[in-house]
C-alpha positions in Angstrom: -34.7 46.1 -97.1 -34.5 49.7 -98.3 -32.4 48.8 -101.4 -30.2 51.8 -100.6 -33.1 54.3 -101.2 -34.5 57.1 -99.0 -38.2 56.5 -98.4 -38.9 60.2 -98.2 -37.5 61.4 -101.6 -37.0 58.0 -103.3 -33.3 58.9 -104.1 -30.2 56.7 -103.6 -28.5 57.0 -100.2 -24.7 57.2 -100.6 -21.6 57.9 -98.6 -21.6 61.4 -100.2 -25.2 62.2 -99.4 -24.9 60.7 -95.9 -27.7 59.3 -93.8 -29.5 59.4 -90.4 -31.2 56.6 -88.6 -34.8 57.7 -88.0 -37.2 56.1 -85.5 -40.5 55.4 -87.2 -42.3 55.5 -83.9 -40.4 58.2 -82.1 -38.7 57.2 -78.8 -40.6 60.0 -77.0 -43.8 58.2 -78.1 -42.6 54.8 -76.9 -40.8 53.6 -80.0 -37.9 51.1 -79.6 -34.4 51.2 -80.8 -34.9 47.9 -82.7 -34.2 47.7 -86.4 -37.9 47.1 -87.1 -38.5 50.7 -85.9 -35.7 52.4 -87.7 -35.2 53.5 -91.3 -32.3 55.3 -93.0 -33.0 58.8 -94.4 -30.9 61.5 -96.0 -30.0 64.2 -93.4 -32.1 66.8 -95.1 -35.1 64.4 -95.5 -34.8 63.6 -91.8 -34.9 67.3 -90.9 -38.0 67.7 -93.1 -39.7 64.7 -91.3 -39.3 66.4 -87.9 -40.0 70.0 -89.0 -43.0 69.2 -91.1 -44.3 66.2 -89.1 -44.2 63.8 -92.0 -45.0 60.2 -91.5 -42.4 57.6 -92.7 -43.0 53.9 -93.2 -40.5 51.2 -93.6 -40.2 50.2 -97.2 -41.5 46.7 -98.1 -39.6 44.2 -100.2 -41.4 43.4 -103.4 -40.8 39.9 -104.7 -40.1 39.7 -108.4 -41.7 36.8 -110.3 -39.6 34.8 -112.7 
């Protein structure tokens, strides 16, 4: 779904960069652990989301016409 990209910085997530699983609706606010409520972020991007109170949305698949 994410196409290997971080939705915060729009850069590729790799083994070298690492990743964190972020809850879109935080668990302390009633969010679930389901995949529909989680997105992968770079560790530094994840830190920025929590420190700055940034909002993250799950990327949407864009269908490509033939």
